[in-house]
All heavy atoms as a GROMACS GRO file, in nm:
protein
  513
    1MET      N    1  -2.989  -0.132  -0.296
    1MET     CA    2  -2.874  -0.085  -0.222
    1MET      C    3  -2.766  -0.037  -0.319
    1MET      O    4  -2.735  -0.104  -0.418
    1MET     CB    5  -2.821  -0.202  -0.139
    1MET     CG    6  -2.709  -0.164  -0.044
    1MET     SD    7  -2.679  -0.297   0.072
    1MET     CE    8  -2.678  -0.201   0.220
    2PRO      N    9  -2.705   0.080  -0.290
    2PRO     CA   10  -2.606   0.134  -0.384
    2PRO      C   11  -2.476   0.053  -0.380
    2PRO      O   12  -2.449  -0.019  -0.283
    2PRO     CB   13  -2.584   0.276  -0.332
    2PRO     CG   14  -2.626   0.275  -0.192
    2PRO     CD   15  -2.734   0.173  -0.181
    3LYS      N   16  -2.400   0.070  -0.486
    3LYS     CA   17  -2.270   0.000  -0.493
    3LYS      C   18  -2.172   0.059  -0.393
    3LYS      O   19  -2.179   0.176  -0.362
    3LYS     CB   20  -2.213   0.015  -0.634
    3LYS     CG   21  -2.284  -0.062  -0.740
    3LYS     CD   22  -2.197  -0.063  -0.865
    3LYS     CE   23  -2.276  -0.014  -0.982
    3LYS     NZ   24  -2.197  -0.008  -1.104
    4GLN      N   25  -2.080  -0.026  -0.349
    4GLN     CA   26  -1.974   0.021  -0.258
    4GLN      C   27  -1.865   0.090  -0.340
    4GLN      O   28  -1.820   0.035  -0.441
    4GLN     CB   29  -1.917  -0.094  -0.180
    4GLN     CG   30  -1.812  -0.053  -0.080
    4GLN     CD   31  -1.761  -0.173  -0.004
    4GLN    OE1   32  -1.816  -0.282  -0.011
    4GLN    NE2   33  -1.655  -0.152   0.072
    5LYS      N   34  -1.824   0.209  -0.296
    5LYS     CA   35  -1.721   0.283  -0.369
    5LYS      C   36  -1.583   0.255  -0.309
    5LYS      O   37  -1.568   0.237  -0.189
    5LYS     CB   38  -1.750   0.432  -0.360
    5LYS     CG   39  -1.869   0.476  -0.444
    5LYS     CD   40  -1.878   0.626  -0.450
    5LYS     CE   41  -1.991   0.668  -0.538
    5LYS     NZ   42  -2.004   0.815  -0.547
    6THR      N   43  -1.484   0.255  -0.396
    6THR     CA   44  -1.344   0.241  -0.355
    6THR      C   45  -1.300   0.369  -0.288
    6THR      O   46  -1.330   0.477  -0.339
    6THR     CB   47  -1.255   0.212  -0.476
    6THR    OG1   48  -1.301   0.095  -0.539
    6THR    CG2   49  -1.111   0.197  -0.434
    7HIS      N   50  -1.230   0.359  -0.174
    7HIS     CA   51  -1.173   0.477  -0.109
    7HIS      C   52  -1.048   0.516  -0.185
    7HIS      O   53  -0.946   0.447  -0.182
    7HIS     CB   54  -1.139   0.443   0.037
    7HIS     CG   55  -1.102   0.564   0.117
    7HIS    ND1   56  -0.975   0.615   0.118
    7HIS    CD2   57  -1.176   0.641   0.200
    7HIS    CE1   58  -0.972   0.720   0.198
    7HIS    NE2   59  -1.092   0.738   0.248
    8LYS      N   60  -1.058   0.625  -0.262
    8LYS     CA   61  -0.952   0.663  -0.356
    8LYS      C   62  -0.821   0.699  -0.285
    8LYS      O   63  -0.713   0.677  -0.341
    8LYS     CB   64  -0.998   0.780  -0.444
    8LYS     CG   65  -1.108   0.738  -0.541
    8LYS     CD   66  -1.060   0.625  -0.630
    8LYS     CE   67  -1.160   0.594  -0.742
    8LYS     NZ   68  -1.113   0.486  -0.826
    9GLY      N   69  -0.826   0.757  -0.166
    9GLY     CA   70  -0.703   0.789  -0.092
    9GLY      C   71  -0.627   0.662  -0.059
    9GLY      O   72  -0.504   0.658  -0.068
   10THR      N   73  -0.698   0.557  -0.021
   10THR     CA   74  -0.634   0.431   0.010
   10THR      C   75  -0.583   0.365  -0.117
   10THR      O   76  -0.474   0.308  -0.119
   10THR     CB   77  -0.735   0.336   0.080
   10THR    OG1   78  -0.786   0.402   0.197
   10THR    CG2   79  -0.668   0.206   0.122
   11ALA      N   80  -0.661   0.372  -0.224
   11ALA     CA   81  -0.621   0.308  -0.350
   11ALA      C   82  -0.490   0.366  -0.404
   11ALA      O   83  -0.413   0.296  -0.471
   11ALA     CB   84  -0.732   0.325  -0.453
   12LYS      N   85  -0.464   0.494  -0.376
   12LYS     CA   86  -0.340   0.558  -0.423
   12LYS      C   87  -0.220   0.518  -0.339
   12LYS      O   88  -0.106   0.532  -0.384
   12LYS     CB   89  -0.357   0.710  -0.421
   12LYS     CG   90  -0.454   0.762  -0.525
   12LYS     CD   91  -0.486   0.908  -0.500
   12LYS     CE   92  -0.600   0.952  -0.591
   12LYS     NZ   93  -0.647   1.089  -0.560
   13ARG      N   94  -0.242   0.472  -0.217
   13ARG     CA   95  -0.134   0.443  -0.125
   13ARG      C   96  -0.102   0.295  -0.110
   13ARG      O   97   0.006   0.260  -0.062
   13ARG     CB   98  -0.166   0.500   0.012
   13ARG     CG   99  -0.162   0.651   0.019
   13ARG     CD  100  -0.222   0.703   0.147
   13ARG     NE  101  -0.202   0.846   0.159
   13ARG     CZ  102  -0.279   0.939   0.104
   13ARG    NH1  103  -0.382   0.903   0.030
   13ARG    NH2  104  -0.254   1.067   0.121
   14VAL      N  105  -0.195   0.208  -0.146
   14VAL     CA  106  -0.180   0.065  -0.124
   14VAL      C  107  -0.202  -0.009  -0.253
   14VAL      O  108  -0.291   0.026  -0.331
   14VAL     CB  109  -0.282   0.017  -0.018
   14VAL    CG1  110  -0.273  -0.131   0.004
   14VAL    CG2  111  -0.262   0.090   0.114
   15ARG      N  112  -0.118  -0.110  -0.277
   15ARG     CA  113  -0.141  -0.196  -0.395
   15ARG      C  114  -0.153  -0.341  -0.348
   15ARG      O  115  -0.100  -0.377  -0.242
   15ARG     CB  116  -0.030  -0.180  -0.497
   15ARG     CG  117   0.104  -0.232  -0.452
   15ARG     CD  118   0.211  -0.210  -0.559
   15ARG     NE  119   0.341  -0.251  -0.512
   15ARG     CZ  120   0.387  -0.374  -0.512
   15ARG    NH1  121   0.310  -0.471  -0.559
   15ARG    NH2  122   0.505  -0.404  -0.467
   16ILE      N  123  -0.220  -0.420  -0.426
   16ILE     CA  124  -0.243  -0.560  -0.391
   16ILE      C  125  -0.158  -0.649  -0.482
   16ILE      O  126  -0.145  -0.622  -0.602
   16ILE     CB  127  -0.393  -0.598  -0.400
   16ILE    CG1  128  -0.418  -0.734  -0.342
   16ILE    CG2  129  -0.446  -0.581  -0.540
   16ILE    CD1  130  -0.561  -0.759  -0.302
   17THR      N  131  -0.094  -0.750  -0.423
   17THR     CA  132  -0.008  -0.840  -0.501
   17THR      C  133  -0.094  -0.950  -0.563
   17THR      O  134  -0.211  -0.963  -0.535
   17THR     CB  135   0.098  -0.905  -0.408
   17THR    OG1  136   0.031  -0.985  -0.312
   17THR    CG2  137   0.183  -0.799  -0.340
   18GLY      N  138  -0.030  -1.030  -0.642
   18GLY     CA  139  -0.100  -1.142  -0.705
   18GLY      C  140  -0.149  -1.245  -0.606
   18GLY      O  141  -0.248  -1.312  -0.632
   19THR      N  142  -0.082  -1.256  -0.492
   19THR     CA  143  -0.124  -1.352  -0.390
   19THR      C  144  -0.221  -1.294  -0.290
   19THR      O  145  -0.263  -1.361  -0.197
   19THR     CB  146   0.000  -1.407  -0.313
   19THR    OG1  147   0.071  -1.296  -0.258
   19THR    CG2  148   0.089  -1.488  -0.404
   20GLY      N  149  -0.254  -1.163  -0.307
   20GLY     CA  150  -0.355  -1.101  -0.221
   20GLY      C  151  -0.300  -1.021  -0.106
   20GLY      O  152  -0.376  -0.967  -0.027
   21LYS      N  153  -0.168  -1.009  -0.095
   21LYS     CA  154  -0.108  -0.928   0.012
   21LYS      C  155  -0.118  -0.780  -0.025
   21LYS      O  156  -0.119  -0.744  -0.142
   21LYS     CB  157   0.038  -0.966   0.034
   21LYS     CG  158   0.058  -1.096   0.104
   21LYS     CD  159   0.204  -1.118   0.138
   21LYS     CE  160   0.276  -1.184   0.023
   21LYS     NZ  161   0.413  -1.225   0.056
   22LEU      N  162  -0.126  -0.696   0.076
   22LEU     CA  163  -0.130  -0.551   0.054
   22LEU      C  164   0.008  -0.496   0.079
   22LEU      O  165   0.074  -0.524   0.178
   22LEU     CB  166  -0.229  -0.485   0.150
   22LEU     CG  167  -0.376  -0.527   0.130
   22LEU    CD1  168  -0.463  -0.468   0.239
   22LEU    CD2  169  -0.426  -0.482  -0.005
   23MET      N  170   0.055  -0.410  -0.015
   23MET     CA  171   0.188  -0.349  -0.005
   23MET      C  172   0.173  -0.198   0.009
   23MET      O  173   0.082  -0.139  -0.047
   23MET     CB  174   0.269  -0.381  -0.130
   23MET     CG  175   0.288  -0.527  -0.159
   23MET     SD  176   0.384  -0.613  -0.034
   23MET     CE  177   0.547  -0.558  -0.076
   24ARG      N  178   0.263  -0.139   0.085
   24ARG     CA  179   0.261   0.007   0.107
   24ARG      C  180   0.403   0.062   0.097
   24ARG      O  181   0.500  -0.011   0.110
   24ARG     CB  182   0.204   0.039   0.245
   24ARG     CG  183   0.291  -0.015   0.359
   24ARG     CD  184   0.251   0.038   0.493
   24ARG     NE  185   0.333  -0.020   0.598
   24ARG     CZ  186   0.454   0.023   0.634
   24ARG    NH1  187   0.510   0.125   0.569
   24ARG    NH2  188   0.521  -0.035   0.732
   25GLU      N  189   0.412   0.194   0.071
   25GLU     CA  190   0.540   0.262   0.069
   25GLU      C  191   0.584   0.289   0.213
   25GLU      O  192   0.500   0.298   0.303
   25GLU     CB  193   0.528   0.396  -0.002
   25GLU     CG  194   0.495   0.386  -0.149
   25GLU     CD  195   0.617   0.368  -0.236
   25GLU    OE1  196   0.724   0.425  -0.204
   25GLU    OE2  197   0.606   0.298  -0.337
   26GLN      N  198   0.714   0.304   0.234
   26GLN     CA  199   0.763   0.336   0.367
   26GLN      C  200   0.765   0.488   0.388
   26GLN      O  201   0.775   0.564   0.292
   26GLN     CB  202   0.906   0.280   0.385
   26GLN     CG  203   0.909   0.131   0.387
   26GLN     CD  204   1.025   0.080   0.468
   26GLN    OE1  205   1.024   0.087   0.590
   26GLN    NE2  206   1.125   0.030   0.400
   27ALA      N  207   0.755   0.527   0.513
   27ALA     CA  208   0.761   0.668   0.550
   27ALA      C  209   0.906   0.719   0.540
   27ALA      O  210   0.998   0.638   0.530
   27ALA     CB  211   0.708   0.688   0.691
   28ASN      N  212   0.924   0.849   0.547
   28ASN     CA  213   1.055   0.916   0.543
   28ASN      C  214   1.128   0.898   0.413
   28ASN      O  215   1.252   0.896   0.409
   28ASN     CB  216   1.144   0.865   0.659
   28ASN     CG  217   1.083   0.890   0.793
   28ASN    OD1  218   1.045   1.001   0.825
   28ASN    ND2  219   1.073   0.784   0.872
   29ASN      N  220   1.055   0.887   0.302
   29ASN     CA  221   1.120   0.869   0.172
   29ASN      C  222   1.066   0.966   0.068
   29ASN      O  223   1.044   0.930  -0.047
   29ASN     CB  224   1.100   0.723   0.125
   29ASN     CG  225   1.192   0.687   0.011
   29ASN    OD1  226   1.302   0.738   0.000
   29ASN    ND2  227   1.148   0.599  -0.076
   30GLN      N  228   1.044   1.091   0.108
   30GLN     CA  229   0.990   1.189   0.015
   30GLN      C  230   1.085   1.304  -0.012
   30GLN      O  231   1.098   1.351  -0.124
   30GLN     CB  232   0.857   1.247   0.069
   30GLN     CG  233   0.744   1.146   0.071
   30GLN     CD  234   0.702   1.104  -0.070
   30GLN    OE1  235   0.700   1.184  -0.162
   30GLN    NE2  236   0.670   0.977  -0.087
   31HIS      N  237   1.153   1.353   0.093
   31HIS     CA  238   1.242   1.469   0.075
   31HIS      C  239   1.351   1.469   0.181
   31HIS      O  240   1.357   1.378   0.264
   31HIS     CB  241   1.163   1.600   0.075
   31HIS     CG  242   1.087   1.624   0.202
   31HIS    ND1  243   1.078   1.748   0.260
   31HIS    CD2  244   1.019   1.542   0.282
   31HIS    CE1  245   1.006   1.737   0.371
   31HIS    NE2  246   0.969   1.615   0.386
   32LYS      N  247   1.437   1.569   0.176
   32LYS     CA  248   1.552   1.584   0.267
   32LYS      C  249   1.648   1.466   0.261
   32LYS      O  250   1.691   1.411   0.363
   32LYS     CB  251   1.503   1.608   0.412
   32LYS     CG  252   1.428   1.738   0.429
   32LYS     CD  253   1.398   1.765   0.574
   32LYS     CE  254   1.328   1.897   0.589
   32LYS     NZ  255   1.289   1.922   0.728
   33PHE      N  256   1.680   1.425   0.141
   33PHE     CA  257   1.765   1.309   0.120
   33PHE      C  258   1.913   1.340   0.152
   33PHE      O  259   1.991   1.248   0.175
   33PHE     CB  260   1.754   1.257  -0.023
   33PHE     CG  261   1.621   1.191  -0.049
   33PHE    CD1  262   1.530   1.246  -0.138
   33PHE    CD2  263   1.584   1.075   0.015
   33PHE    CE1  264   1.409   1.187  -0.164
   33PHE    CE2  265   1.463   1.014  -0.009
   33PHE     CZ  266   1.375   1.070  -0.098
   34GLU      N  267   1.951   1.466   0.151
   34GLU     CA  268   2.091   1.499   0.173
   34GLU      C  269   2.138   1.463   0.315
   34GLU      O  270   2.256   1.443   0.337
   34GLU     CB  271   2.116   1.648   0.147
   34GLU     CG  272   2.043   1.741   0.242
   34GLU     CD  273   2.017   1.878   0.182
   34GLU    OE1  274   1.935   1.888   0.090
   34GLU    OE2  275   2.080   1.975   0.230
   35HIS      N  276   2.042   1.451   0.407
   35HIS     CA  277   2.076   1.415   0.547
   35HIS      C  278   2.073   1.265   0.572
   35HIS      O  279   2.108   1.221   0.680
   35HIS     CB  280   1.979   1.484   0.643
   35HIS     CG  281   1.975   1.633   0.627
   35HIS    ND1  282   2.084   1.714   0.653
   35HIS    CD2  283   1.877   1.716   0.584
   35HIS    CE1  284   2.051   1.841   0.630
   35HIS    NE2  285   1.928   1.844   0.587
   36LYS      N  286   2.027   1.189   0.476
   36LYS     CA  287   2.010   1.044   0.496
   36LYS      C  288   2.123   0.967   0.425
   36LYS      O  289   2.164   1.006   0.316
   36LYS     CB  290   1.875   0.998   0.443
   36LYS     CG  291   1.759   1.060   0.519
   36LYS     CD  292   1.626   1.042   0.452
   36LYS     CE  293   1.519   1.125   0.522
   36LYS     NZ  294   1.397   1.133   0.448
   37SER      N  295   2.166   0.861   0.487
   37SER     CA  296   2.273   0.782   0.427
   37SER      C  297   2.219   0.702   0.308
   37SER      O  298   2.098   0.679   0.296
   37SER     CB  299   2.330   0.684   0.531
   37SER     OG  300   2.236   0.586   0.562
   38GLY      N  301   2.311   0.661   0.220
   38GLY     CA  302   2.270   0.583   0.103
   38GLY      C  303   2.206   0.451   0.143
   38GLY      O  304   2.109   0.409   0.083
   39THR      N  305   2.258   0.389   0.248
   39THR     CA  306   2.199   0.262   0.297
   39THR      C  307   2.055   0.282   0.341
   39THR      O  308   1.967   0.204   0.309
   39THR     CB  309   2.280   0.210   0.417
   39THR    OG1  310   2.419   0.204   0.380
   39THR    CG2  311   2.231   0.075   0.459
   40ARG      N  312   2.032   0.391   0.413
   40ARG     CA  313   1.897   0.419   0.462
   40ARG      C  314   1.802   0.448   0.347
   40ARG      O  315   1.688   0.401   0.345
   40ARG     CB  316   1.904   0.539   0.557
   40ARG     CG  317   1.772   0.575   0.622
   40ARG     CD  318   1.792   0.691   0.718
   40ARG     NE  319   1.667   0.740   0.769
   40ARG     CZ  320   1.656   0.857   0.831
   40ARG    NH1  321   1.760   0.934   0.850
   40ARG    NH2  322   1.540   0.896   0.876
   41LYS      N  323   1.849   0.524   0.248
   41LYS     CA  324   1.764   0.556   0.132
   41LYS      C  325   1.727   0.433   0.053
   41LYS      O  326   1.612   0.417   0.010
   41LYS     CB  327   1.834   0.659   0.042
   41LYS     CG  328   1.836   0.799   0.104
   41LYS     CD  329   1.897   0.898   0.008
   41LYS     CE  330   2.045   0.901   0.019
   41LYS     NZ  331   2.104   1.019  -0.049
   42ARG      N  332   1.821   0.340   0.035
   42ARG     CA  333   1.792   0.216  -0.036
   42ARG      C  334   1.695   0.129   0.042
   42ARG      O  335   1.605   0.067  -0.014
   42ARG     CB  336   1.922   0.140  -0.064
   42ARG     CG  337   2.002   0.198  -0.179
   42ARG     CD  338   2.112   0.105  -0.222
   42ARG     NE  339   2.208   0.074  -0.116
   42ARG     CZ  340   2.311   0.154  -0.080
   42ARG    NH1  341   2.330   0.268  -0.144
   42ARG    NH2  342   2.393   0.116   0.013
   43ARG      N  343   1.711   0.126   0.173
   43ARG     CA  344   1.621   0.046   0.259
   43ARG      C  345   1.478   0.102   0.252
   43ARG      O  346   1.383   0.027   0.245
   43ARG     CB  347   1.672   0.046   0.402
   43ARG     CG  348   1.587  -0.034   0.497
   43ARG     CD  349   1.642  -0.034   0.638
   43ARG     NE  350   1.660   0.099   0.693
   43ARG     CZ  351   1.561   0.174   0.745
   43ARG    NH1  352   1.436   0.129   0.745
   43ARG    NH2  353   1.588   0.293   0.796
   44LEU      N  354   1.466   0.234   0.254
   44LEU     CA  355   1.334   0.296   0.252
   44LEU      C  356   1.268   0.283   0.116
   44LEU      O  357   1.146   0.297   0.105
   44LEU     CB  358   1.348   0.445   0.288
   44LEU     CG  359   1.384   0.477   0.432
   44LEU    CD1  360   1.415   0.624   0.445
   44LEU    CD2  361   1.272   0.439   0.526
   45ASP      N  362   1.346   0.256   0.011
   45ASP     CA  363   1.293   0.249  -0.124
   45ASP      C  364   1.204   0.127  -0.146
   45ASP      O  365   1.120   0.127  -0.233
   45ASP     CB  366   1.409   0.249  -0.225
   45ASP     CG  367   1.364   0.279  -0.364
   45ASP    OD1  368   1.278   0.368  -0.379
   45ASP    OD2  369   1.414   0.215  -0.459
   46ARG      N  370   1.224   0.022  -0.065
   46ARG     CA  371   1.147  -0.102  -0.081
   46ARG      C  372   1.007  -0.089  -0.022
   46ARG      O  373   0.989  -0.022   0.079
   46ARG     CB  374   1.221  -0.220  -0.017
   46ARG     CG  375   1.355  -0.250  -0.083
   46ARG     CD  376   1.406  -0.383  -0.041
   46ARG     NE  377   1.460  -0.383   0.094
   46ARG     CZ  378   1.587  -0.358   0.127
   46ARG    NH1  379   1.675  -0.333   0.033
   46ARG    NH2  380   1.626  -0.362   0.252
   47ASP      N  381   0.912  -0.155  -0.085
   47ASP     CA  382   0.776  -0.157  -0.032
   47ASP      C  383   0.767  -0.256   0.085
   47ASP      O  384   0.843  -0.352   0.094
   47ASP     CB  385   0.675  -0.198  -0.140
   47ASP     CG  386   0.655  -0.091  -0.244
   47ASP    OD1  387   0.708   0.022  -0.222
   47ASP    OD2  388   0.589  -0.115  -0.346
   48GLN      N  389   0.670  -0.230   0.173
   48GLN     CA  390   0.650  -0.316   0.290
   48GLN      C  391   0.512  -0.380   0.284
   48GLN      O  392   0.417  -0.323   0.232
   48GLN     CB  393   0.658  -0.232   0.419
   48GLN     CG  394   0.795  -0.181   0.448
   48GLN     CD  395   0.889  -0.290   0.492
   48GLN    OE1  396   0.861  -0.364   0.586
   48GLN    NE2  397   0.998  -0.304   0.420
   49VAL      N  398   0.502  -0.499   0.340
   49VAL     CA  399   0.372  -0.565   0.350
   49VAL      C  400   0.294  -0.500   0.462
   49VAL      O  401   0.351  -0.472   0.570
   49VAL     CB  402   0.390  -0.717   0.378
   49VAL    CG1  403   0.257  -0.787   0.393
   49VAL    CG2  404   0.473  -0.782   0.270
   50VAL      N  405   0.168  -0.474   0.442
   50VAL     CA  406   0.081  -0.415   0.546
   50VAL      C  407   0.060  -0.519   0.654
   50VAL      O  408   0.042  -0.637   0.626
   50VAL     CB  409  -0.054  -0.370   0.483
   50VAL    CG1  410  -0.149  -0.325   0.588
   50VAL    CG2  411  -0.030  -0.261   0.382
   51SER      N  412   0.061  -0.472   0.780
   51SER     CA  413   0.044  -0.564   0.893
   51SER      C  414  -0.096  -0.626   0.887
   51SER      O  415  -0.193  -0.564   0.842
   51SER     CB  416   0.061  -0.492   1.025
   51SER     OG  417  -0.044  -0.400   1.046
   52PRO      N  418  -0.107  -0.752   0.935
   52PRO     CA  419  -0.238  -0.818   0.934
   52PRO      C  420  -0.348  -0.743   1.010
   52PRO      O  421  -0.465  -0.748   0.974
   52PRO     CB  422  -0.209  -0.952   1.002
   52PRO     CG  423  -0.064  -0.975   0.983
   52PRO     CD  424  -0.001  -0.838   0.982
   53ALA      N  425  -0.308  -0.669   1.114
   53ALA     CA  426  -0.404  -0.593   1.192
   53ALA      C  427  -0.469  -0.483   1.110
   53ALA      O  428  -0.587  -0.453   1.127
   53ALA     CB  429  -0.336  -0.534   1.314
   54ASP      N  430  -0.392  -0.424   1.016
   54ASP     CA  431  -0.443  -0.314   0.933
   54ASP      C  432  -0.504  -0.366   0.802
   54ASP      O  433  -0.588  -0.299   0.741
   54ASP     CB  434  -0.333  -0.216   0.899
   54ASP     CG  435  -0.280  -0.145   1.024
   54ASP    OD1  436  -0.360  -0.123   1.116
   54ASP    OD2  437  -0.160  -0.116   1.026
   55ALA      N  438  -0.463  -0.485   0.758
   55ALA     CA  439  -0.502  -0.537   0.628
   55ALA      C  440  -0.654  -0.552   0.616
   55ALA      O  441  -0.712  -0.524   0.511
   55ALA     CB  442  -0.432  -0.668   0.601
   56LYS      N  443  -0.717  -0.596   0.722
   56LYS     CA  444  -0.863  -0.620   0.719
   56LYS      C  445  -0.937  -0.490   0.687
   56LYS      O  446  -1.024  -0.486   0.601
   56LYS     CB  447  -0.909  -0.678   0.851
   56LYS     CG  448  -1.055  -0.713   0.854
   56LYS     CD  449  -1.098  -0.764   0.993
   56LYS     CE  450  -1.246  -0.787   0.997
   56LYS     NZ  451  -1.293  -0.823   1.131
   57ASN      N  452  -0.903  -0.382   0.756
   57ASN     CA  453  -0.969  -0.254   0.734
   57ASN      C  454  -0.936  -0.196   0.598
   57ASN      O  455  -1.024  -0.140   0.530
   57ASN     CB  456  -0.928  -0.153   0.843
   57ASN     CG  457  -0.990  -0.186   0.977
   57ASN    OD1  458  -1.097  -0.242   0.984
   57ASN    ND2  459  -0.918  -0.154   1.082
   58LEU      N  460  -0.813  -0.212   0.552
   58LEU     CA  461  -0.774  -0.161   0.421
   58LEU      C  462  -0.845  -0.234   0.307
   58LEU      O  463  -0.886  -0.173   0.209
   58LEU     CB  464  -0.623  -0.168   0.403
   58LEU     CG  465  -0.541  -0.070   0.487
   58LEU    CD1  466  -0.393  -0.097   0.468
   58LEU    CD2  467  -0.575   0.074   0.451
   59LYS      N  468  -0.862  -0.363   0.323
   59LYS     CA  469  -0.935  -0.440   0.221
   59LYS      C  470  -1.079  -0.394   0.211
   59LYS      O  471  -1.138  -0.387   0.102
   59LYS     CB  472  -0.929  -0.590   0.252
   59LYS     CG  473  -0.796  -0.651   0.215
   59LYS     CD  474  -0.797  -0.802   0.233
   59LYS     CE  475  -0.667  -0.861   0.184
   59LYS     NZ  476  -0.666  -1.006   0.186
   60LYS      N  477  -1.138  -0.359   0.323
   60LYS     CA  478  -1.275  -0.306   0.324
   60LYS      C  479  -1.281  -0.174   0.248
   60LYS      O  480  -1.374  -0.148   0.171
   60LYS     CB  481  -1.321  -0.292   0.469
   60LYS     CG  482  -1.473  -0.283   0.482
   60LYS     CD  483  -1.511  -0.273   0.629
   60LYS     CE  484  -1.491  -0.408   0.698
   60LYS     NZ  485  -1.541  -0.404   0.841
   61LEU      N  486  -1.181  -0.086   0.271
   61LEU     CA  487  -1.177   0.043   0.202
   61LEU      C  488  -1.156   0.027   0.054
   61LEU      O  489  -1.206   0.107  -0.027
   61LEU     CB  490  -1.065   0.130   0.261
   61LEU     CG  491  -1.088   0.186   0.400
   61LEU    CD1  492  -0.961   0.250   0.453
   61LEU    CD2  493  -1.200   0.290   0.400
   62LEU      N  494  -1.081  -0.078   0.015
   62LEU     CA  495  -1.056  -0.101  -0.126
   62LEU      C  496  -1.170  -0.176  -0.196
   62LEU      O  497  -1.170  -0.195  -0.317
   62LEU     CB  498  -0.927  -0.180  -0.144
   62LEU     CG  499  -0.800  -0.103  -0.106
   62LEU    CD1  500  -0.679  -0.199  -0.109
   62LEU    CD2  501  -0.774   0.013  -0.197
   63GLY      N  502  -1.266  -0.221  -0.118
   63GLY     CA  503  -1.380  -0.292  -0.176
   63GLY      C  504  -1.349  -0.437  -0.207
   63GLY      O  505  -1.410  -0.496  -0.295
   64LEU      N  506  -1.254  -0.497  -0.134
   64LEU     CA  507  -1.218  -0.639  -0.158
   64LEU      C  508  -1.289  -0.730  -0.058
   64LEU      O  509  -1.325  -0.695   0.049
   64LEU     CB  510  -1.067  -0.657  -0.145
   64LEU     CG  511  -0.985  -0.573  -0.244
   64LEU    CD1  512  -0.838  -0.584  -0.210
   64LEU    CD2  513  -1.009  -0.617  -0.384
   0.00000   0.00000   0.00000
């Protein structure tokens, strides 16, 4: 049986913490910053924990 390959698109978007949680970037933080308040930009800058419902499928894509 061949080895399982890591889904590279997922690997670029999700990182795993030391405790095994999956972290992702927030949406709306790429461009058009002149229309967004400083508070909103700082809030969007933080990474978010992936929801448990999605974590199972993402771990499978990452080969964990």
